[in-house]
Every structure is written in structure tokens, then in C-alpha cells.
C-alpha positions in Angstrom: 11.1 21.8 -1.4 13.2 24.5 -3.1 12.9 25.7 -6.7 15.8 23.5 -7.9 14.2 20.4 -6.5 10.9 21.3 -8.1 12.6 21.8 -11.4 14.5 18.6 -11.1 11.3 16.7 -10.3 9.3 18.0 -13.3 10.1 14.8 -15.2 10.0 11.6 -13.1 10.0 7.9 -13.5 7.3 7.4 -10.9 5.0 9.4 -8.7 3.8 7.6 -5.6 0.5 8.7 -4.1 0.4 7.9 -0.4 3.3 7.8 2.1 2.2 4.9 4.3 3.9 1.5 4.5 3.1 0.5 0.9 4.0 3.8 -0.7 7.3 4.3 1.2 8.3 0.7 0.7 7.8 1.1 -3.0 9.6 4.5 -3.1 12.6 2.9 -1.3 12.8 0.1 -3.7 12.6 2.5 -6.7 15.1 5.0 -5.3 17.6 2.2 -4.7 17.0 1.2 -8.3 18.2 4.7 -9.3 14.7 5.8 -10.4 13.5 9.3 -10.0 10.6 8.9 -7.6 8.4 11.4 -5.7 6.1 10.5 -2.8 3.1 12.8 -2.2 1.5 12.1 1.1 -1.6 13.8 2.5 -0.7 12.9 6.1 -3.8 10.8 7.0 -2.4 7.5 8.1 -5.2 5.0 8.9 -3.4 3.5 11.9 -2.5 6.8 13.6 -4.7 6.2 16.7 -2.9 2.8 17.3 -0.3 2.6 20.0 2.0 0.4 18.0 2.5 -1.5 14.8 2.3 -5.4 15.3 3.4 -8.3 13.2 6.2 -6.4 11.5 9.3 -8.4 11.9 12.1 -6.3 13.5 9.8 -3.4 14.3 7.2 -5.0 16.6 5.3 -2.5 18.7 6.9 0.6 17.0 4.5 3.6 17.1 3.0 4.2 13.6 4.3 7.7 13.5 7.9 6.6 14.3 7.7 3.9 11.6 6.7 6.4 8.9 9.3 9.0 10.1 12.0 6.4 9.7 10.6 5.3 6.4 10.7 8.8 5.0 14.3 9.2 6.2 15.3 6.0 4.4 13.7 7.0 1.2 15.3 10.4 1.4 18.7 8.7 2.0 18.5 7.4 -1.6 17.3 10.7 -3.1 13.5 10.1 -3.0 11.7 13.2 -1.7 8.4 12.8 0.3 6.3 15.9 0.2 3.2 16.7 2.3 0.5 17.5 -0.1 -2.8 16.1 -1.5 -3.2 14.9 -5.0 -6.4 16.4 -6.5 -6.2 15.1 -10.0 -4.2 12.7 -12.2 -4.5 12.5 -16.0 -2.7 11.1 -18.9 -0.8 13.5 -21.2 0.9 11.9 -24.1 3.0 9.1 -22.9 3.2 10.5 -19.3 0.9 11.1 -16.3 0.4 14.6 -15.0 -0.4 14.7 -11.2 -1.9 17.9 -9.8 -1.9 18.8 -6.1 -3.8 21.0 -3.7 -0.8 23.3 -3.4 -0.9 24.0 -7.1 2.1 21.9 -8.1 2.2 19.7 -11.1 4.4 16.6 -11.6 4.9 14.5 -14.7 5.8 10.9 -14.5 6.1 7.8 -16.7 4.2 5.6 -14.2 1.8 6.2 -11.3 1.6 4.2 -8.2 -1.4 4.8 -5.9 -1.0 3.6 -2.3 -3.6 5.9 -0.8 -5.1 3.3 1.6 -8.7 3.1 2.7 -11.3 4.7 4.9 -12.9 2.7 7.8 -16.7 3.3 7.8 -17.8 2.4 11.3 -21.2 1.4 12.4 -23.5 4.2 13.6 -23.0 3.7 17.3 -22.1 6.9 19.3 -18.5 6.8 20.7 -17.0 4.2 18.3 -15.0 6.7 16.3 -13.4 8.3 19.4 -12.2 4.9 20.7 -11.2 3.6 17.2 -7.8 1.9 17.3 -7.6 2.0 21.0 -10.2 -0.3 22.6 -12.6 -0.3 19.6 -10.9 -2.7 17.3 -11.3 -5.0 14.3 -8.1 -7.0 13.7 -7.1 -9.8 16.1 -3.6 -10.0 14.6 -3.1 -6.3 15.2 -4.7 -6.1 18.7 -5.5 -9.6 20.0 -2.5 -9.9 22.2 -3.1 -6.6 23.8 -6.6 -7.7 25.0 -5.7 -11.3 25.8 -7.8 -12.8 28.7 -9.9 -9.6 28.8 -13.7 -9.5 28.3 -14.1 -8.7 24.6 -17.3 -7.8 22.9 -18.0 -8.3 19.2 -20.6 -6.0 17.5 -22.5 -7.8 14.8 -22.5 -5.2 12.0 -21.7 -7.3 9.0 -21.4 -10.8 7.5 -18.2 -11.6 9.3 -19.4 -11.0 12.9 -19.5 -14.6 13.9 -16.1 -15.3 12.3 -14.6 -12.4 14.3 -16.0 -13.7 17.5 -14.5 -17.2 16.8 -11.1 -15.5 15.9 -10.9 -13.5 19.1 -11.9 -16.6 21.2 -8.3 -17.6 20.4 -7.0 -14.7 22.6 -9.6 -14.7 25.4 -12.1 -17.2 26.8 -14.5 -14.2 27.6 -16.1 -13.2 24.3 -19.7 -11.8 23.8 -21.3 -11.4 20.5 -23.8 -8.5 20.5 -26.4 -9.1 17.7 -27.2 -5.4 17.6 -29.2 -5.0 14.3 -27.9 -8.0 12.5 -29.9 -11.2 11.7 -29.6 -14.2 14.0 -26.7 -16.7 13.4 -27.7 -19.8 11.4 -27.9 -23.2 13.0 -24.3 -24.1 12.3 -23.1 -20.8 13.7 -25.1 -21.2 16.9 -23.5 -24.6 17.5 -20.0 -23.1 16.9 -20.7 -20.3 19.3 -22.0 -22.6 21.9 -19.1 -25.1 21.5 -16.6 -22.3 22.0 -18.4 -20.8 25.1 -19.2 -17.5 23.3 -22.1 -15.6 24.9 -24.8 -14.0 22.6 -26.7 -10.8 23.6 -29.9 -9.7 21.9 -30.8 -6.0 21.5 -29.4 -2.9 19.8 -26.2 -1.3 21.1 -26.8 2.4 21.7 -23.5 3.5 23.2 -20.3 2.8 25.2 -19.6 3.1 28.9 -16.2 4.9 29.3 -14.5 5.7 32.6 -11.1 7.2 33.2 -10.6 7.1 29.3 -11.0 3.4 29.2 -13.9 1.3 27.7 -15.8 -0.4 30.5 -18.9 -1.7 28.9 -21.5 -1.7 26.2 -24.9 0.0 26.7 -28.1 -1.5 25.1 -31.3 0.1 24.2 -32.9 -1.8 27.1 -30.7 0.1 29.5 -28.6 -2.9 30.3 -24.9 -2.5 30.5 -22.6 -5.4 29.6 -19.0 -5.2 30.8 -16.3 -5.4 28.2 -12.7 -4.1 28.0 -12.7 -3.9 24.2 -15.3 -4.0 21.5 -14.6 -5.5 18.1 -16.4 -4.0 15.1 -16.5 -4.9 11.4 -16.0 -1.6 9.5 -16.9 -1.3 5.8 -13.7 -0.6 4.0 -13.6 2.0 1.2 -10.5 2.3 -0.9 -9.4 5.8 -1.5 -9.6 5.3 -5.2 -11.3 8.5 -6.3 -8.1 9.7 -7.9 -8.0 6.7 -10.2 -11.5 7.2 -11.6 -10.3 9.9 -14.0 -7.8 7.4 -15.4 -10.4 4.7 -16.1 -9.8 2.7 -13.0 -12.9 2.2 -10.7 -13.3 0.6 -7.3 -15.4 -2.5 -7.3 -17.3 -4.4 -4.5 -15.2 -6.9 -2.7 -16.3 -10.6 -3.1 -16.6 -10.9 0.7 -19.0 -7.9 0.9 -16.7 -6.0 3.2 -16.3 -2.9 1.0 -14.9 -1.6 -2.3 -11.3 -1.9 -3.6 -9.2 -1.6 -6.7 -8.6 -4.8 -8.7 -5.1 -5.5 -9.9 -2.9 -8.5 -10.8 -0.4 -10.1 -8.5 2.2 -7.4 -9.2 -0.1 -4.4 -8.5 -0.8 -3.6 -12.2 -4.3 -2.3 -12.9 -6.1 -2.7 -16.2 -4.7 0.7 -17.3 -1.1 0.7 -18.6 1.2 2.6 -16.3 -1.2 2.7 -13.4 -0.3 0.6 -10.3 -1.8 0.1 -6.9 -0.4 -1.2 -3.6 -1.4 -1.7 0.0 -5.0 -1.4 1.4 -6.3 0.4 -1.7 -6.1 -3.1 -3.5 -6.1 -5.4 -0.4 -8.6 -4.3 2.2 -7.4 -6.7 4.8 -3.6 -6.2 4.4 -1.6 -5.6 7.6 1.3 -3.1 7.6 3.7 -6.0 6.8 1.6 -7.1 3.9 1.1 -3.6 2.6 4.8 -3.0 2.7 5.5 -6.1 0.8 3.0 -5.2 -1.9 4.7 -1.8 -2.3 8.1 -3.4 -2.9 6.6 -5.9 -5.3 4.9 -3.3 -7.4 8.1 -1.2 -7.4 10.1 -4.1 -8.8 7.5 -4.7 -11.5 7.4 -1.0 -12.4 11.2 -0.9 -12.6 11.2 -4.0 -14.9 8.8 -2.3 -17.2 10.8 0.9 -17.2 14.0 -1.2 -18.0 12.1 -2.8 -20.9 11.0 0.6 -22.2 14.5 2.2 -21.8 16.0 -0.8 -23.7 13.5 -0.6 -26.5 14.2 3.1 -26.9 18.0 2.5 -27.0 17.5 -0.2 -29.6 15.5 2.1 -31.8 18.2 4.8 -31.5 20.9 2.3 -32.2 19.1 1.1 -35.3 18.5 4.7 -36.5 22.2 5.5 -36.1 23.2 2.4 -37.9 21.2 3.5 -41.0 22.7 7.0 -41.2 25.6 7.6 -43.7 27.9 8.5 -40.8 27.5 5.0 -39.5 29.5 3.4 -42.3 33.2 3.4 -42.7 36.4 1.9 -41.2 36.5 4.2 -38.2 32.8 3.6 -37.2 33.3 -0.2 -37.7 36.4 -0.2 -35.5 34.7 1.8 -32.8 31.7 -0.5 -32.8 33.9 -3.7 -32.7 36.0 -2.2 -29.8 32.8 -1.4 -27.8 31.1 -4.8 -28.4 33.8 -7.4 -29.0 36.8 -6.1 -27.1 39.7 -8.4 -27.6 37.6 -10.7 -29.7 37.2 -8.2 -32.4 38.4 -8.9 -36.0 40.2 -6.6 -38.4 43.7 -5.5 -39.4 44.7 -4.2 -36.0 44.0 -7.5 -34.3 45.8 -9.5 -37.0 48.8 -7.2 -36.8 48.8 -7.4 -33.1 48.7 -11.2 -33.1 51.6 -11.4 -35.7 53.6 -9.1 -33.5 53.1 -11.2 -30.4 54.0 -14.4 -32.4 57.2 -12.8 -33.6 58.2 -11.9 -30.1 
């Protein structure tokens, strides 16, 4: 960014933290609303390992990097810069927010939208991180079609393991639930698993069997190897909300026990005025499509609040001007009538014009 742009962006309507689907969607909506908006992106997309984005109408199967590149271009087309940087601090200063970055830049904005996403904390099994997003999976709607009819394992690492196994049974008849270190299913769950033909394997999982860069099986502490082509895990989701803590917005435990997130209302507004969230930071299970929608929704709500603030300021200025001595007199009244009433205005000029037209 050149010096002119840095100077132009010193006073902004909105700073968006995070350049994923939620942040870029919000920035696009705001830029099209003729708001000055800046996106600051640290370049750590959660779905980078995935081969494609799924369930996004019109862009099915698009590589994540390509989707983000296109999104950045679209935002830039409407005058919204996207800069590679990391936000290190955000604070309130008067009626604005001051955002500081790792590169030493500072930006002032009237509103702050945090769309920084989340971090997937995987179970402590060697090899999971290296295969994450490829054949170590968690979302059936993101990856189920790609592993259809393949042998799929589900690692019981959280309260939703049985639910995950039942979900993936929709895509393949060959599902195995590895109990790992989790408690046994309850009686109702045992019945559900049996009814759906889902195998259950006792014993701790100690590693993966990978051949030719493809997952071939799961290794147990007993030495047994169980063949699978994909392994489903239940990560703990941790919203990237550290930035918000300095503004009085804290992450809280999710009701389903799957991680921590930032609470907000249906529009994305937090409990702190002017601070907004969108995407996975506030919805731990949101897909790319849902995250993008939440960004657009938050942007529209932000713009509505900015319009209300701009209108209130204009009304205050108007009232102040009306009380000044210069506001009174024939010339001022005629100008005001012309601006507000147009041809419906009253006064001598209108009467004379009407009489002249009548005579003609």
C-alpha cells in the first residue's frame, strides 16, 4: 500500500479483521454501500489444506485459495483494500476504534468487525495434523461425497462421536467407530449403531497407516491395524477471539461442549457497541456458505447503524444552523423552501408565477 492510500485509510467507517469468506463478504457489501472499509488478513485460512470448497452455490469444488483470490479482487473493484498483516491490538479511543498491526500500522475506524475464524484443536494422535483436511476429516457436508462408499473410521474424541458416525453412515455403509479413550456409548446409542450396521472397535488409537500419501488404516495400541480410507475426528473449536478481550468481549464455552466462541445477536452485534463478529468466530459449525452469509448480514446491520449515526449528526448540524442569526431572513427562507418544497413552496415568487401563468 502506498503512502497516499495509508493516509486515505487513516479514518475509516469499518475495519474488518480476517479475510476469509465472512470478512470478504462483509467488506464487499460495505464497499458497495460506499463505505470506507479495510480488510486486514493474516493469511491463515482454516480450510487451506482442503482440495475444494463444497456446498457453495455457483462455486462448488472451487479451491479455497482461488475463492479467496477472487473475493479479494471483487472487494478491490469497489475500492476496498485487503492488506496482508496481523492485528495485534484493538482499543477504543474516543468514539473510534484504533487497530494496531504487526507491521506497525495503525488504523482508526467507527466500527470493528472481527471475522478471524477459529483454530481446530485435534486429538493427540500422531499423524492427524499432517492429514487434516485431506483424509482426516470432520464435516460430512464438506467431505462426505468425496469418501462415499469408502471405509470410514470415526475417532471417538468428544461427545458428538456417535452422532458423527450416524451422519457419515448416510454416505457410506462401511463405518467403524473407534472408541479410543472415550466412554462406551449408552444403551440407546448401542442400539442405534447396531441398527445402522456401524462397527465399534475398542482400544486406543496410536497412529495412522499411510502408504503412497494416502490413508490406508488406523493403528491400535494392541498392534492391530483396521483398514480405513478416511478418519473422522471431532476437533475442539477455539475461536480466534484474543483480539476482542481488550474490548470487553470474551469467548465463552459453547452449549454443545465443542469449544469456545463469541456470543452475538442474529445480526452479529456483540455486547459492546460498535464491535461485531461474523463467521466461525461466532458460529463454530458454520460452513463457507454460512460464514459468507453472516458476513453480509453483519455488514448490512453495520451500514444501517452508520446511516442512523450520520443522519443524527446531520440533524444536529441542521438544528444548530437554524438557531444561528444568519439562518433568519428572506433569502435563507427562500433557499430552504426551494431545497425542501420545490414547486410546492409558498411565498411571493410562487404567487407571482401563478398569476403570470393565469394571465397567459
